[in-house]
C-alpha positions in Angstrom: 144.7 108.1 93.6 145.7 111.7 94.2 147.2 112.2 97.8 144.2 114.3 98.8 141.6 111.6 97.6 140.2 109.4 100.5 139.5 105.7 99.8 135.7 105.1 100.1 134.1 101.9 101.8 130.8 100.5 102.1 129.9 98.9 105.6 130.7 95.7 103.8 134.2 96.8 102.5 134.8 98.2 106.1 134.1 94.7 107.8 137.1 93.3 106.1 139.3 95.3 108.4 138.1 94.0 111.6 141.7 93.0 112.8 141.2 89.3 111.8 143.7 89.6 109.0 147.0 90.9 110.5 148.2 91.9 106.9 145.4 94.7 107.0 144.9 97.7 109.1 142.1 97.8 111.8 139.5 100.3 110.7 136.2 101.8 112.2 133.8 104.1 110.8 132.0 107.1 112.6 130.0 109.7 111.0 131.1 108.7 107.5 134.7 108.8 108.3 137.1 105.7 108.3 139.8 105.8 110.8 142.7 103.5 110.9 142.9 102.4 114.5 145.7 99.6 114.2 148.1 101.8 116.5 145.3 101.2 119.1 145.5 97.6 118.7 145.6 97.1 122.4 141.9 98.1 122.3 140.7 97.2 119.0 142.3 93.6 118.3 140.4 90.6 118.6 139.1 89.9 122.0 140.2 93.3 123.3 137.8 96.0 124.9 136.6 97.7 121.8 137.1 94.8 119.3 133.2 94.7 118.6 133.9 98.1 116.8 136.5 97.2 114.5 135.5 96.8 110.9 132.1 98.4 111.7 130.4 101.7 111.5 130.2 102.9 115.3 128.1 105.9 114.8 124.9 104.8 116.4 126.8 102.9 119.4 129.0 106.2 120.0 125.8 108.3 119.9 123.9 106.2 122.4 126.9 105.0 124.6 126.4 101.3 123.6 129.2 98.5 123.7 126.5 96.0 122.5 127.4 94.4 119.1 123.6 94.0 118.5 123.5 97.8 118.2 125.7 97.9 115.3 124.3 98.1 111.9 124.5 95.3 109.5 127.2 95.3 107.1 124.7 95.0 104.3 123.1 98.5 105.3 124.1 102.0 104.7 126.1 104.2 106.9 124.4 105.8 109.8 123.4 109.5 109.6 123.2 111.4 112.7 120.6 113.7 111.4 118.0 111.7 112.9 119.6 111.7 116.4 119.0 114.0 119.2 121.3 116.8 120.0 122.9 115.1 123.0 123.4 111.9 121.0 125.1 113.9 118.3 127.3 115.6 120.7 128.2 112.1 122.0 129.2 111.0 118.6 131.0 114.0 117.7 133.0 113.8 120.7 134.2 110.4 119.9 134.9 111.9 116.4 137.1 114.5 117.8 139.2 111.9 119.9 139.6 109.6 117.0 140.6 112.3 114.6 143.2 113.7 117.0 144.7 110.1 117.9 144.3 108.5 114.5 143.2 110.5 111.7 140.8 109.8 108.9 141.9 107.5 106.2 138.7 107.1 104.2 134.9 107.8 103.8 131.8 105.8 104.4 129.4 105.7 101.4 126.2 103.7 100.6 127.0 100.9 98.2 124.9 102.4 95.3 127.1 105.6 95.6 130.2 103.7 95.8 129.3 102.0 92.5 128.2 105.6 90.9 131.3 107.2 92.1 134.0 104.4 91.2 136.4 106.6 89.5 140.0 106.5 88.3 142.0 109.4 89.3 144.1 110.2 86.4 146.8 112.1 88.5 145.1 115.5 87.5 143.9 117.9 90.0 140.7 118.6 88.2 137.7 116.5 89.7 136.2 116.7 86.2 138.8 114.4 84.9 137.7 111.1 86.0 136.0 108.1 84.7 133.4 105.6 86.0 134.7 102.1 86.4 132.4 100.9 83.4 133.7 103.8 81.3 137.3 102.6 82.2 136.7 99.3 81.0 135.3 100.5 77.7 138.1 102.9 77.2 140.7 100.0 78.0 138.9 97.8 75.5 139.0 100.4 72.6 142.7 101.0 73.5 143.4 97.3 73.0 141.7 97.1 69.8 143.2 100.3 68.6 146.6 98.9 69.2 145.8 95.5 67.7 144.6 97.4 64.5 147.6 99.5 64.4 149.9 96.4 64.5 148.0 94.7 61.9 148.0 97.9 59.3 150.6 100.4 60.6 149.7 103.1 58.2 
């Protein structure tokens, strides 16, 4: 991936970064952005005050000022969209977003599962966003290259 391309996560992907595996960073999602909060592990590690947010989309909870795990979306659902929330709820979530952006920075984007599948691309190291292939296309190209190399080896004419 090029340096300006952010990794995409579904809510299910994000759930793997909840702090239970010390070899992985602790991530959380808010308003389609993903933050690496590992440096705040005193708050986000298992058993700490904000650990319920680790590996989850916190948009709804931050909008309604809830620390209840039952208010978090299922990891099988889509990211929360603030468009349906009141102005005060949007502002509450956006205030948290500003704090997280300053303290931790954005390391990825939350996407719907079907969007990730559709947009699964290989960055060829070129700046043009038009030079990318979907995962199925990559697989087909790799297969054709392997077959072409095998044919060349058989008959190098």
